[in-house]
N, C-alpha and C positions, 0 to 999 in steps of 0.2 A: 744761369743755371741750365735752362733747357738746351742751349747750344752745347754745353759741356756734356750733358747726358747723351745727346745725339752723337757727339764725337766718341764717347765711350762705347755706345752701341755699335757704331761702325767699326771701331777697333776690335771689339769682341767678336763680331761676325767674321771679320777678316782673319783673326787668329784661329777661330774655330774652323774656318774653311781650310786654312793651311794645315792645321793639325790633323783633320780628317783625311785630307788628301794624301798625307805622307804616312799615315798609320797603316798597320797590317790590313790587307784587303780581306774583308769578310767574304764568305762564299755563298751564304744563304740569306733568305729574307730574315729569318730569326736572328742571324748573326749581325744583320744591319747592312746588307749589300746595297739597299736602296736609300740609305741615309748618309752614305759617304759624301762629304762635302757640305753637310748641312749643319745648322746651329739650332739647338732646341730653344723655342721661344714660348711665351704664353701671351694670351690676350683675353679680354673680357667679352663675354656675350651676355649682357645683362648681369645677372648675379652668378653666372657660370664661368669658371675659369677654363679656358680652352688651351689645349696643348698642340703645338705645331712644330714642324721642321722647316726652317727658312734656308733656301739654297741661293748662293750667289754665283754669278757667271765667272768663268775663268778670267784672269787678269782684271779682277774687280778693282775699280777706282772709286774710292770713297768721295771724291770731289764731283762725281757725275751723278745724274739721276737716270734711272733705268725703267723700262717698261716692266710690269710685274703681272703674274698670273696666279690665281687661286686654283687649287686642284682638289676636288671633292671625291671621296672614296665611295666604294659600293656599300650596299646594305650588309652589315655585319663585318665590314672590313675595318682596317686601321691605317694610319698614315704611313706605316713602314712597308705596306704591300704595294699594290699596283699604282695607287695615287702617288706614292713616293717615287716610284720608278719614273713616272711621267714628269714629275716635278724636277727630279734630278737630271733627266735627259734634256728637258727644255732649258734648265739653267745653263747647261753646257752650250746651248745655242745662243746665249746672250741675255736671257731674261732673269730677273729675280722671281723666284717661285716659292709658293707656300703650300705644303701638304699638311693637313691638320686632322686630328681626331674629331669626329662629330661629337656633339654633346651626347652623353649617355654611353660613350664608347672610349676604349683605350685609356689614355692618360687625361682626357678631358673630364670635367665634372658633369653633373646631371644625374638625377635619380627619377625613376628607377633605372638601373643599369640595363643596357641592351634594348631600350625602348626605341622603336623606329617610328617616329612621329614626323610626317612630312613638313608640318609647320616649323618644327624645331630645326629640321635639316636645312630648310630655306633660310631661317634666321642665322644659322651657323655661317652660311656663305656670306650673308650681309655683313656679319661681324668680321669675318676674315678680310673682306674687301676694305672695310674701314680700317682694320689694322694695317694693311699694306699702305693705304693712303696716308697713314700717319707717319710712316718711316721717311726720314730725310733723304734716303738714297733712292726712293721710289717717286716717279713722276705720277702724281695722282690722276692726271688726265690720260694715262696710258695703262689702265688696268683691265685685264681680261680674265675670263674664268673658263675652266674645263671641269667636267665631271665624267667619271667612269662608272658604267652600269647605272645603278640607282642614283649615284651621284650625278650622272649625266642628266637624268630627268629633273632632279632638283635644281641643277645649275641652269638648265634651260628655262625652268619656271621662275627662278629668282631673277634672271636677267630681264624678264618681261617688264618688271617694275623697278628696276634699279639702273638708272642712267649712268651711274658710275662705272658700270661694266661696259666697256667700249666695244668688245668683241667676245663672242661666246662659242664654245665648242662642246659637243658631246661625243664620247668614245663608247661605242656599244651601249648607247643610252637605253635605259630600262625605265619604262613608265610603270611605276609600282602600282598606280591606280588601275590602269588597264590590265596589267598582268593579274591583279587580284580579281578583277571582274570577269575577264575572258581567258586568261592564261597566255601562254606562249606556245610557239610551235612544238608539238610533241607532248604538251601538258595542258590540254584544254580545261577550261572551267565553265561549268554550266550554271544556270540560274538556281538549280537545286543545290549545287555546291555553295553558291553564295549564301543561300538561306541557312544551310547547315553551319557555315562559318559564323554568320551573325548570331545564330542561336548559341553557339559555344562561347562566343565573345560575351554575349549578354549574361550567360550563366556565370562566367568567371567574374565579370564586373559586379554582379550581385554578391558573390562570395567575398570579394574584396571590400565591398561596401559594408559587409557584416563583420569585417575584421580579419579576413584571410590575407596572407601575404601575396604580393604580386607573383604571378606564376610565370616562370620562364621554361622554355623547352629548347632542345637542339634545333638549330636552323637547318642543318644538313644531317642526313642519316650517317651512321658510322660507316667507315670504309668496308668493314666486314660484310655489310648488307648489300653492297653494290655488286651487280652482276650484269651480264649481257642484256638482260631484259630491262634494266634501269633506264629511264630517259637519258638521252645523251647530255642534256643540260645538267642533270644531277650528277652524272658520272664525271663530267669535266669540272664541275664545281668542287666536288670532293677531292678530285685530283689536284686542284690548286690549293684549296683552303686547309685540307686535312693531311697533307704530305709536306715534306721539307721544301718542296717547290715553292709554296706560298704561305705556309703556316707561320704564325707569329704568336708568341705567348699572350699578347694583349688582345688578340682576336679570339673570343671565347666560343664561337659557334653556338650562340644561343640567342633567343629573342623573347621579348615579352609577348605572351600569346594573344593579348588583346590588341596588339599593334595593327594587325590586318583590318580590324574594324575601322581604323583611321584611314586605311588605304582605299577602301571601296569607293568613297566619295571624293577622291582626289584626282583632279584632271590637270596634270602639269603642262600638257601641250595645248590646251584649249585656246590660249591667247598668244601663240607664237608670233602672230602678226605684230604684236606690240614691240617686238625687239627692233624691227626695221625703223630707221635706216641703218642701224648698227648691224654688222655682219654676223652670220651664223654658219658654222661648219659642223656637219654630222659625219662621223667616221664609224663604219661598221664592217663586218665581214660577210662574205657571200654565204657562208654556212652558219651564220649566227642565228640562233632561234629567236633573237630579239631584233632582228633586222627590221621588222615591221614598225617598230617604234621610231627608228631613225627615219624611215620613209614617211611615217605619219607626221613627224616633226617638220621634215622638209616640206611636205605638202601644205602644212598649216602656215609656215613662215613666208614672209614676203622677201623680196630681194633687198639687199644682196644675200645670197645663200648658196651653199655648196654642200654636196654630199659625195663622200668617197667610200666606195665599197671595195674592200681589199679581197681579191680572188683567193678562195681556198681557206680563208680565216674563219674560225668559229668565234663564239662570244669570248671564251676564256683564252683563246690564242692571243687576243689583243690585250690580255692582262700582262704578259711578260715574255712571249716568245719573240726573239730578236727579228726573225724574218718577217714578222707582221708589225711589231712595235716600231721598228726602225722607219718604214715608210709612213706610218701614222705620225710619228714624232716629226719627221721631215715636213710633212704636210702641215702639221700644227705650227711649226716654226715659221714656215712660209706665210701661213694665214695670219698669225699674230704679228709677224714682222711687217706685213703690209698694212695691218689695220690698227696697230697700237702706236 
């Protein structure tokens, strides 16, 4: 029976790949441009049902085993956005790839909705790795992981203690702990800011303990409030997430307001040395306000390690702009091709 089920799985994936390949081509993220060639799947993360899109390489052969890559999305994102783009592009380079919705987001389970809990995000990646390892068409000894933005910080953290991940990469990696403690370029955070944050979190936690509902607020300000004086990171974020460029109906632009209380004490890059002798690749842009996180990860990691800084690229340029994504994908394909 297991063999029969595996055969059915392979056939369904191949049929889905063919159907998506020859259907009308969508033009936007919301229409599904980044999920062309994928098959919807589900897997378990403890008691949570996780939703993902599995991508197969061109000329997929069900009799072969392939290297595979998990791709984790940014804070507030969903699998149909930039993580789906990277999964799609790397599948075209010969890998089986998986982009999935983090728990509490998109089509995955988990309550409360829109909670950004670093421990949950790391466990999501572990479960995704396990799902790939269970597939008959995946070589369980050749699994890698990539994360974009906050997904990059989580992925680098997860790989430190998961030997199943044979190679790991971060694209414009965002250390959500350090960003909460000290900020990013152009948006500094002071000790006073930290104390105010914790005070507001504590106040809300007490309200919820007394029976108040979980409080969610917008993650990004409305487009109408953005002007020339807005920080460039915020301007670019809204331009991606709140316009047809990157908006998706499953990405709700909100967060549980107590989440940052979980971020302050999170140090995802503290033990980068544990990844060695497995290889690490960091990719960022020369104009990215988050470049310091890639540089910190590189400094903490042991060999073998690489860092690629793409000239002229900002943080959000590496989400979807072809002139920057293409060299990043080529580098990732080379990296994983050599190390998986």
